[in-house]
C-alpha positions as CSV (number, residue, x, y, z in Angstrom):
1,M,13.9,-33.3,-6.3
2,S,12.8,-30.5,-4.9
3,R,9.8,-30.8,-2.0
4,T,7.7,-27.5,-1.0
5,N,5.3,-29.0,0.9
6,A,5.9,-29.1,4.7
7,P,4.3,-32.1,6.8
8,E,0.7,-30.7,8.0
9,T,0.4,-30.8,11.3
10,T,-2.1,-29.5,14.4
11,D,0.5,-29.6,16.8
12,A,1.6,-26.1,18.2
13,P,4.0,-23.8,15.7
14,P,7.8,-25.1,15.9
15,K,9.8,-23.3,18.9
16,V,11.9,-20.5,16.9
17,D,14.5,-18.1,18.2
18,S,11.7,-15.6,20.3
19,P,8.8,-15.3,22.8
20,L,7.0,-13.4,20.3
21,T,3.7,-14.3,19.6
22,H,2.5,-16.5,16.7
23,G,-0.8,-14.2,16.3
24,L,-0.7,-14.0,12.3
25,K,-3.0,-16.4,10.7
26,Q,-2.2,-18.2,7.5
27,R,-4.2,-15.4,5.7
28,H,-2.3,-12.6,6.6
29,L,1.1,-14.3,5.7
30,S,-0.1,-15.7,2.3
31,M,-1.2,-11.7,1.7
32,I,1.6,-10.7,2.6
33,A,3.6,-12.4,0.1
34,L,0.6,-11.9,-2.2
35,G,0.8,-7.9,-1.5
36,G,4.8,-7.4,-0.2
37,V,5.5,-8.3,-3.6
38,I,3.6,-5.2,-5.3
39,G,5.1,-1.8,-3.8
40,A,5.6,1.8,-5.0
41,G,8.7,1.1,-6.8
42,L,6.5,-0.5,-9.4
43,F,3.7,1.4,-10.0
44,V,5.9,4.4,-9.8
45,G,9.7,3.8,-10.4
46,S,9.2,1.5,-13.4
47,G,8.4,4.9,-15.3
48,A,12.5,5.2,-15.4
49,G,13.1,1.6,-16.2
50,I,11.5,2.0,-19.5
51,A,12.3,5.3,-20.5
52,A,16.1,3.6,-20.2
53,A,15.3,0.4,-22.2
54,G,12.2,0.4,-23.8
55,P,10.4,-2.6,-24.7
56,S,13.5,-4.4,-23.6
57,I,12.4,-3.4,-19.9
58,I,10.6,-6.9,-19.7
59,L,13.7,-9.0,-20.6
60,A,14.8,-6.3,-17.6
61,Y,12.9,-7.7,-15.5
62,G,12.7,-10.8,-16.3
63,I,16.2,-11.4,-15.6
64,S,16.2,-9.6,-12.5
65,G,13.3,-11.4,-11.4
66,A,15.0,-14.9,-11.9
67,L,17.6,-13.9,-9.9
68,V,14.8,-12.9,-7.0
69,M,12.8,-16.4,-7.6
70,L,16.6,-18.2,-6.5
71,V,16.6,-15.8,-3.4
72,M,13.9,-16.6,-2.3
73,R,13.8,-20.3,-3.0
74,M,17.4,-20.1,-1.3
75,L,15.6,-17.9,1.9
76,G,12.9,-19.8,1.8
77,E,14.8,-23.1,2.2
78,M,16.8,-21.5,5.3
79,S,13.8,-20.2,6.9
80,A,11.7,-23.4,6.9
81,A,14.4,-25.1,8.2
82,N,15.0,-22.7,10.8
83,P,12.0,-20.1,11.2
84,A,13.3,-17.0,12.7
85,S,12.4,-13.6,13.4
86,G,15.8,-12.3,12.4
87,S,15.1,-14.3,8.9
88,F,18.5,-13.9,6.7
89,S,20.6,-12.6,9.8
90,V,20.4,-15.4,11.6
91,H,21.3,-17.5,9.2
92,A,24.3,-15.5,8.1
93,E,25.3,-15.8,12.1
94,R,24.7,-19.6,11.8
95,A,26.5,-20.3,8.6
96,I,29.4,-17.0,9.0
97,G,29.5,-16.0,12.2
98,P,28.3,-13.2,14.4
99,W,29.6,-10.2,12.2
100,A,27.8,-11.7,9.7
101,G,24.5,-11.7,11.0
102,F,25.3,-8.3,12.9
103,T,26.3,-6.4,9.6
104,A,23.5,-8.0,7.6
105,G,20.8,-6.9,10.1
106,W,21.8,-4.2,11.1
107,A,22.4,-2.9,7.4
108,F,18.8,-4.1,6.6
109,W,17.6,-2.5,10.0
110,V,18.8,1.2,8.3
111,L,17.6,0.5,4.5
112,L,13.7,-0.4,6.6
113,C,14.2,2.4,8.5
114,V,15.1,5.0,6.2
115,A,12.3,3.5,3.3
116,V,9.8,4.3,5.9
117,G,11.0,8.2,6.3
118,L,10.6,7.7,2.2
119,E,7.4,6.0,1.9
120,G,6.3,8.9,4.5
121,I,7.2,11.6,2.3
122,G,5.7,10.1,-1.5
123,A,2.4,9.4,0.7
124,A,2.5,13.3,2.1
125,K,2.7,14.8,-1.5
126,I,0.0,12.5,-2.6
127,V,-2.5,13.6,0.3
128,T,-1.4,17.3,-0.4
129,G,-2.0,17.2,-4.1
130,W,-6.1,16.5,-2.9
131,L,-5.3,19.1,-0.2
132,P,-3.2,21.4,-1.6
133,G,-2.5,24.0,1.6
134,T,-1.9,21.5,3.8
135,P,2.1,20.4,5.3
136,E,3.4,17.6,4.4
137,W,4.9,17.2,7.8
138,A,1.2,17.3,9.3
139,W,0.8,14.2,7.3
140,V,3.7,12.7,7.3
141,A,3.7,12.8,11.2
142,L,0.1,11.4,11.1
143,F,1.0,8.2,9.1
144,M,3.5,7.5,11.2
145,L,1.7,8.0,14.2
146,V,-1.0,5.4,12.8
147,F,1.0,2.9,12.2
148,T,3.5,3.0,15.2
149,A,0.3,2.1,17.4
150,T,-0.6,-0.6,15.0
151,N,2.8,-1.8,15.6
152,L,3.1,-0.9,19.4
153,A,-0.2,-2.9,19.5
154,A,-0.7,-7.2,19.4
155,V,0.6,-8.6,15.9
156,K,-2.3,-9.8,14.6
157,N,-3.0,-5.5,14.2
158,F,-0.3,-5.6,11.7
159,G,-1.6,-8.6,9.7
160,E,-5.2,-7.3,9.5
161,F,-3.6,-4.0,8.3
162,E,-1.4,-5.6,5.8
163,F,-4.3,-8.2,4.7
164,W,-6.4,-5.4,3.4
165,F,-3.6,-3.5,1.9
166,A,-2.7,-6.1,-0.2
167,A,-5.6,-7.3,-0.9
168,L,-6.4,-3.5,-2.4
169,K,-3.0,-4.1,-4.3
170,V,-4.0,-6.9,-5.8
171,A,-7.3,-6.2,-6.5
172,A,-6.1,-2.9,-8.7
173,I,-3.3,-4.7,-10.4
174,T,-5.3,-7.9,-11.4
175,L,-7.9,-5.3,-12.6
176,F,-4.9,-3.7,-14.6
177,L,-4.0,-6.7,-16.1
178,V,-7.1,-8.0,-16.7
179,L,-8.2,-4.2,-18.8
180,G,-4.6,-4.4,-20.9
181,L,-4.9,-7.8,-21.9
182,L,-8.1,-6.9,-23.5
183,A,-6.9,-3.9,-24.9
184,I,-4.0,-5.7,-26.6
185,L,-6.5,-8.5,-28.3
186,G,-8.9,-5.6,-29.4
187,V,-11.8,-6.7,-27.6
188,L,-12.2,-3.5,-25.5
189,P,-14.6,-1.2,-26.8
190,D,-13.8,1.7,-28.4
191,T,-9.4,0.9,-28.3
192,P,-7.6,-0.8,-31.5
193,A,-5.5,-3.4,-31.1
194,P,-1.7,-1.8,-30.7
195,G,0.0,-5.1,-32.3
196,T,3.6,-5.1,-32.3
197,S,3.9,-1.6,-33.2
198,N,4.8,-0.3,-29.9
199,L,7.4,-3.0,-29.1
200,T,9.3,-3.0,-32.3
201,G,9.0,0.7,-33.3
202,E,10.5,3.6,-32.2
203,G,13.8,2.4,-32.3
204,G,13.1,-1.1,-32.0
205,F,13.1,-3.8,-29.0
206,L,16.5,-2.3,-27.8
207,P,16.2,1.3,-29.0
208,N,19.4,2.3,-26.3
209,G,21.3,-0.9,-27.0
210,S,22.9,-2.8,-24.4
211,E,23.5,0.2,-22.5
212,G,19.5,1.1,-22.0
213,L,19.1,-2.4,-21.1
214,V,21.8,-2.4,-18.3
215,L,20.0,0.8,-16.2
216,G,16.9,-0.7,-16.8
217,L,18.0,-4.0,-15.6
218,L,19.2,-2.3,-12.6
219,A,16.4,-0.6,-11.7
220,S,14.2,-3.7,-11.8
221,V,16.4,-4.8,-9.4
222,F,15.7,-2.4,-6.6
223,A,12.2,-2.9,-7.3
224,Y,11.9,-6.0,-5.8
225,G,12.4,-5.1,-2.4
226,G,10.2,-6.0,0.2
227,L,10.0,-9.9,-0.2
228,E,11.6,-10.8,2.4
229,T,9.4,-9.4,4.7
230,V,7.3,-13.0,4.5
231,T,10.2,-14.5,6.3
232,I,10.4,-12.3,8.9
233,A,7.0,-12.6,9.5
234,A,6.7,-16.2,9.6
235,A,8.3,-16.7,13.2
236,E,4.7,-15.0,13.9
237,S,2.5,-17.2,12.2
238,E,0.6,-20.0,13.0
239,K,2.8,-22.9,11.3
240,P,5.9,-21.1,10.4
241,V,7.0,-23.8,8.3
242,Q,4.2,-24.0,6.3
243,G,3.9,-20.4,5.8
244,V,7.6,-20.2,4.5
245,A,6.9,-23.3,2.0
246,R,3.9,-21.6,0.4
247,A,4.9,-18.6,0.0
248,V,8.1,-19.5,-1.6
249,R,6.2,-22.1,-3.7
250,T,3.9,-18.9,-5.0
251,A,6.7,-16.7,-5.7
252,M,7.4,-17.2,-9.2
253,W,3.9,-16.9,-10.5
254,R,3.6,-13.6,-8.4
255,I,6.8,-12.3,-9.6
256,A,5.8,-13.5,-13.4
257,V,2.3,-11.9,-13.3
258,F,2.8,-8.4,-11.4
259,Y,6.2,-7.3,-12.3
260,I,7.0,-8.7,-16.1
261,G,3.2,-8.7,-17.3
262,S,2.6,-5.0,-16.1
263,M,5.7,-4.3,-17.9
264,A,5.0,-6.2,-21.1
265,V,1.2,-4.8,-21.2
266,I,2.7,-1.2,-20.6
267,V,5.2,-1.5,-23.1
268,T,2.6,-3.0,-25.5
269,L,0.1,-0.5,-25.0
270,V,2.0,2.7,-24.7
271,P,5.2,4.1,-26.8
272,W,7.8,3.6,-24.7
273,N,9.4,7.0,-25.2
274,D,6.2,8.9,-24.6
275,K,6.8,11.6,-21.8
276,T,3.7,10.5,-19.6
277,V,5.6,7.5,-18.5
278,V,7.4,8.9,-16.2
279,E,5.6,12.0,-15.4
280,K,2.6,10.5,-14.5
281,G,3.9,6.7,-14.2
282,P,3.6,3.7,-16.7
283,Y,0.2,2.6,-14.9
284,V,-1.5,6.0,-15.5
285,A,0.0,6.6,-19.0
286,A,-1.5,2.8,-20.0
287,L,-4.7,4.0,-18.1
288,D,-5.2,7.3,-20.2
289,H,-4.5,5.5,-23.4
290,L,-6.9,3.2,-23.0
291,G,-9.2,6.4,-22.1
292,I,-10.0,5.8,-18.8
293,D,-11.8,8.7,-17.2
294,G,-9.7,9.8,-13.7
295,A,-7.0,7.3,-14.6
296,G,-4.8,9.3,-12.5
297,Q,-6.5,9.7,-9.4
298,I,-7.2,5.7,-9.1
299,M,-3.8,5.3,-9.6
300,N,-3.1,7.8,-7.0
301,V,-5.0,5.9,-4.7
302,V,-3.4,2.7,-5.4
303,V,-0.1,4.3,-4.9
304,L,-0.4,5.9,-1.9
305,V,-2.6,2.1,-0.3
306,A,1.4,1.0,-2.0
307,L,3.2,3.4,0.2
308,L,1.3,3.0,3.1
309,S,1.8,-0.6,3.4
310,A,5.5,-0.9,2.4
311,M,5.1,2.1,5.8
312,N,3.2,-0.3,8.3
313,A,5.3,-3.6,6.8
314,N,9.0,-1.7,7.1
315,I,8.4,-0.7,10.5
316,Y,6.9,-3.9,11.2
317,G,10.5,-5.6,10.1
318,A,12.7,-2.9,11.5
319,S,11.5,-3.6,15.0
320,R,11.5,-7.6,14.6
321,M,15.1,-7.6,13.3
322,A,16.2,-5.0,16.2
323,Y,14.6,-8.1,18.4
324,S,16.3,-10.5,16.6
325,L,19.6,-9.1,17.2
326,V,20.0,-7.9,20.7
327,D,18.2,-11.4,21.4
328,R,21.2,-12.6,20.1
329,G,23.3,-9.7,22.0
330,Q,24.2,-7.6,18.8
331,G,22.5,-4.8,20.3
332,P,21.2,-2.4,22.7
333,K,19.1,-4.6,25.3
334,A,16.4,-2.3,25.4
335,L,15.4,-2.6,21.9
336,G,14.8,-5.9,22.9
337,R,12.2,-5.8,25.7
338,I,9.4,-7.4,24.9
339,S,5.6,-6.2,26.2
340,G,2.6,-8.4,25.3
341,G,4.2,-10.5,22.7
342,V,5.4,-6.9,20.9
343,P,9.1,-5.2,21.1
344,R,7.5,-2.1,21.6
345,V,11.0,-0.3,22.1
346,G,12.3,-1.6,18.9
347,V,9.1,-0.1,17.2
348,L,9.6,3.4,18.6
349,C,13.2,3.2,17.8
350,S,12.7,1.9,14.3
351,S,9.7,4.6,14.2
352,I,11.8,7.4,15.3
353,F,15.0,6.8,13.5
354,G,12.2,6.7,10.4
355,F,11.0,10.5,11.1
356,G,14.2,11.8,12.1
357,C,14.9,10.7,8.1
358,V,12.4,13.0,7.0
359,L,13.1,15.5,8.8
360,L,16.3,15.8,7.4
361,S,14.7,15.3,4.2
362,Y,13.8,19.1,5.5
363,W,16.6,20.3,7.1
364,R,19.5,19.1,4.9
365,P,17.8,18.3,1.5
366,D,21.5,18.5,-0.5
367,D,23.8,16.9,1.2
368,V,22.9,14.9,4.3
369,F,19.9,13.3,2.6
370,P,21.1,12.5,-0.5
371,W,24.1,10.5,1.4
372,L,21.8,9.1,3.2
373,L,19.8,7.5,0.3
374,N,22.9,6.9,-1.3
375,M,24.2,4.8,1.6
376,I,21.1,2.4,1.5
377,G,21.1,2.0,-2.5
378,A,22.4,-1.0,-2.6
379,V,22.0,-2.4,0.9
380,I,19.7,-5.0,-0.6
381,L,22.0,-6.9,-2.5
382,V,24.5,-7.0,0.5
383,V,21.5,-8.8,1.6
384,W,21.2,-11.0,-0.9
385,I,24.8,-12.4,-0.8
386,F,24.6,-13.0,2.7
387,I,21.6,-15.2,1.9
388,A,23.2,-17.0,-0.8
389,V,27.0,-17.8,0.9
390,S,24.7,-18.9,4.1
391,Q,22.6,-21.5,1.7
392,L,25.9,-22.5,0.5
393,L,27.0,-23.2,4.0
394,L,24.1,-24.6,5.8
395,R,22.6,-26.8,3.6
396,R,25.6,-29.2,4.1
397,R,25.1,-28.7,7.8
398,T,21.2,-29.2,7.3
399,E,21.9,-32.6,5.6
400,R,24.2,-34.3,7.5
401,E,22.3,-33.5,11.2
402,T,18.5,-32.5,10.2
403,P,17.6,-33.8,6.8
404,E,14.4,-34.0,8.3
405,K,14.1,-29.9,8.3
406,L,14.5,-29.8,4.5
407,V,10.8,-29.0,3.6
408,V,12.0,-26.4,0.9
409,R,14.9,-26.9,-1.5
410,M,17.0,-25.3,-3.6
411,W,16.9,-25.7,-7.2
412,L,20.1,-28.2,-8.7
413,Y,21.9,-27.3,-5.2
414,P,25.0,-25.8,-5.4
415,G,24.7,-24.9,-9.0
416,L,22.5,-22.2,-8.8
417,T,23.4,-21.0,-6.1
418,W,27.2,-19.9,-7.8
419,V,25.1,-18.5,-10.7
420,A,22.9,-16.8,-8.5
421,L,26.4,-15.2,-6.8
422,A,27.8,-14.5,-10.3
423,A,25.2,-12.9,-11.3
424,M,25.2,-10.3,-8.0
425,A,28.9,-10.0,-9.1
426,G,27.7,-9.1,-12.3
427,I,25.7,-6.2,-11.0
428,F,27.8,-5.0,-8.9
429,V,30.4,-4.7,-11.7
430,L,27.4,-3.0,-13.9
431,M,26.8,-0.1,-11.0
432,A,30.1,0.7,-10.8
433,R,30.1,1.6,-14.1
434,Q,27.5,3.8,-14.3
435,S,27.5,7.4,-12.6
436,D,24.4,7.4,-11.1
437,T,25.0,4.3,-9.1
438,R,28.7,4.5,-9.0
439,D,28.0,7.0,-5.3
440,Q,25.2,4.8,-4.1
441,L,28.1,1.5,-4.5
442,M,30.4,3.3,-2.6
443,A,28.4,5.1,-0.3
444,T,26.9,1.2,0.5
445,G,30.5,-0.2,0.5
446,V,31.5,2.1,3.6
447,L,28.1,1.3,5.6
448,T,28.6,-2.3,4.8
449,V,32.5,-2.1,6.0
450,V,32.2,-0.2,9.1
451,L,29.3,-2.7,10.5
452,A,31.6,-5.5,9.4
453,V,34.2,-4.0,11.1
454,I,32.1,-3.4,14.2
455,G,30.6,-6.9,14.0
456,Y,33.9,-8.4,13.8
457,V,35.7,-6.8,17.0
458,R,32.1,-7.6,19.0
459,Q,32.8,-11.1,18.4
460,R,36.8,-11.0,18.8
461,T,36.3,-9.6,22.2
462,G,32.9,-11.2,23.4
463,A,35.3,-14.6,22.0
464,R,37.8,-13.6,24.6
465,Q,36.1,-12.5,27.4
466,E,34.6,-16.4,26.8
467,A,37.9,-17.6,26.9
């Protein structure tokens, strides 16, 4: 039987893998879990998926959402049993070996740092649209300084920023869903109910056939990135085990409501082939359809909040991952230095790497920067595979040695874990078939192999030294 209710205690937080402070309150962790699923990829990037898949984007997000639920369940099981700031990297090391923890951890660190730069660029573009003539780089620098300072301070500052950022995102998307549902039901003034015309017209539910559905599926998979941050943050919360259990328990409805619900509302209200879905973004297109004045600016504010929230969370996640790796002897010792309960050198290095990506986007926009983007294109899938393999191996060990720690259990183990692994392999095959994603797959593969070789050599060298 599946259980997600960790025993409630008033004791001190259980010992985790680090001397980091426990400055995150349960309200912080709950909102990080809630808001972490709502990113700029959902508000803007989903437009390309709708243009490719049409109304079947609902099915695409449903399929990828089901996979993400399985991954989160597996990660939740391991993180509740062993809360660690390195999350899946720690689990991979325990289950497979140090080389696996090294590979998963540093690949994810690179992903987060590059993402910080991309989010800074996106946020700067929005602000320069409001204040034309101001340089983008200056806004990126300002955002980087603010969130670097936030993460250099006590972890509760990060928690407060994310709490309010997440609250704004949740409020915005909830209002959007309510307005959209009222319009679909025909009870919104001056807005006729669309019925099913946009779902079945303009080529039907699958206007571009199975190929369009595949493209929509690939676009939707990578929109779910960011969910892993809650298991990293849990290690610094007051009650790590309970925090992870609650986050995993609510993952299903969060994905269903925010992602699948949004896609259903958008393609019901707006024709999938409306150019504004891509040009303005699907949410702006839907609000414009409802005749809401200033919809574009309203959504720009929301997207800006989403981008700034992601910057803040990714600097945090990168610094904690770097700290955990160093703490396990998997990186330069300086990165693991703790001051005031915060890995400040890790925060600075992660921020500098992110800002370096921004500079590359200006200096080498035609070669180095696209290569960097391709390199991180499929990293999240690599991480998910490490999570699934780790859970397969650790579940039996935990049942044998410390069964009381299984306060979160993977559904239908091991069957659904194997189903998830098969689905990930299938996504890799689909990426290899598509010219748009083949380069990403190759570049990510090179990064993964290089890190795995380095990790394996380090593991063998360390073993010989101990002998």
